[in-house]
C-alpha positions in Angstrom: -3.8 -25.4 17.8 -3.4 -23.9 14.3 -2.8 -20.3 13.7 -5.2 -18.5 11.3 -3.8 -15.9 9.0 -6.4 -13.4 10.3 -4.9 -13.7 13.8 -1.6 -12.1 12.7 -1.1 -8.4 13.1 1.7 -5.9 12.4 3.0 -4.1 15.5 2.2 -0.4 15.4 5.9 0.5 15.9 6.7 -1.3 12.6 4.3 0.9 10.6 5.2 4.3 9.2 3.2 7.5 9.6 4.5 8.8 6.3 5.2 6.5 3.3 7.7 6.8 0.5 5.8 6.3 -2.8 7.9 4.9 -5.7 5.1 4.1 -8.2 1.5 5.1 -8.9 -0.9 3.0 -11.0 -4.6 2.8 -11.8 -6.6 0.4 -9.5 -9.0 -1.5 -11.7 -11.4 -4.4 -11.1 -13.2 -6.1 -14.0 -12.1 -3.3 -16.3 -13.6 -0.6 -14.1 -11.4 2.1 -12.7 -11.8 2.2 -8.9 -9.0 4.5 -7.7 -5.2 4.5 -7.4 -2.6 2.1 -6.1 0.5 3.6 -4.4 3.5 1.3 -4.2 5.4 2.3 -1.1 8.7 1.2 0.5 8.9 0.5 4.3 12.3 1.6 5.7 11.5 0.1 9.1 10.9 -3.3 7.5 14.2 -3.5 5.5 12.7 -1.6 2.6 9.9 -4.1 1.9 7.3 -2.9 -0.6 3.6 -2.6 0.0 0.8 -1.5 -2.4 -1.9 0.7 -0.8 -5.2 1.2 -2.6 -7.2 4.4 -2.3 -10.6 5.1 -3.9 -10.3 8.5 -5.6 -10.8 10.1 -8.9 -7.3 11.6 -9.1 -3.9 10.6 -7.7 -2.1 12.9 -5.2 0.9 12.9 -7.5 1.0 12.1 -11.2 3.2 9.4 -12.7 5.2 12.0 -14.6 5.9 14.1 -11.4 6.8 11.0 -9.5 9.3 9.9 -12.3 10.9 13.4 -12.1 11.2 13.3 -8.3 12.1 9.7 -7.9 9.9 9.3 -4.9 7.2 11.2 -3.0 6.2 11.2 0.7 2.5 10.5 1.3 0.3 10.2 4.4 -2.7 7.8 4.4 -5.9 8.3 6.4 -7.7 5.3 7.9 -5.0 2.9 6.7 -6.0 -0.8 7.1 -3.3 -3.4 6.6 -4.5 -7.0 6.7 -2.7 -10.3 5.9 -4.2 -12.8 3.4 -3.4 -16.4 2.6 -4.4 -18.8 -0.1 -3.7 -22.5 -0.4 -3.5 -24.3 -3.7 -2.7 -27.9 -3.2 0.8 -28.0 -1.6 1.5 -24.4 -2.4 0.6 -21.6 0.0 0.7 -17.9 -1.0 0.4 -15.1 1.5 0.9 -11.4 1.6 -0.5 -8.1 2.9 -3.5 -6.2 1.6 -3.7 -2.4 2.3 -6.4 0.1 1.7 -6.9 3.7 2.9 -9.7 6.2 2.7 -7.5 9.2 1.6 -3.9 10.0 0.5 -2.3 13.3 1.2 1.0 14.4 -0.4 3.6 15.8 2.1 5.5 18.7 0.5 9.3 18.3 0.7 11.1 21.0 2.6 
């Protein structure tokens, strides 16, 4: 019985509650700005990176502030992480798609 990519899930204990953001960029589709993409590192998953998209007018931290600090800690509300896969002949691509309804900057102590 084949396994479908949609059947795969990430265990809750592997996910973070607060994410370390290392890059912020515009999220665009067909030339229209939709929101912001936050590239985050995942310490629990050997520092893999994931990009989380949030529909909002302004980012929680500017690119300039992030460059000064090096990284920022952000919490995401209603985070949805889903696997995707695409077959092109003999080549198969797969990855993770992540969206959230809101991003909140966690102030460093």
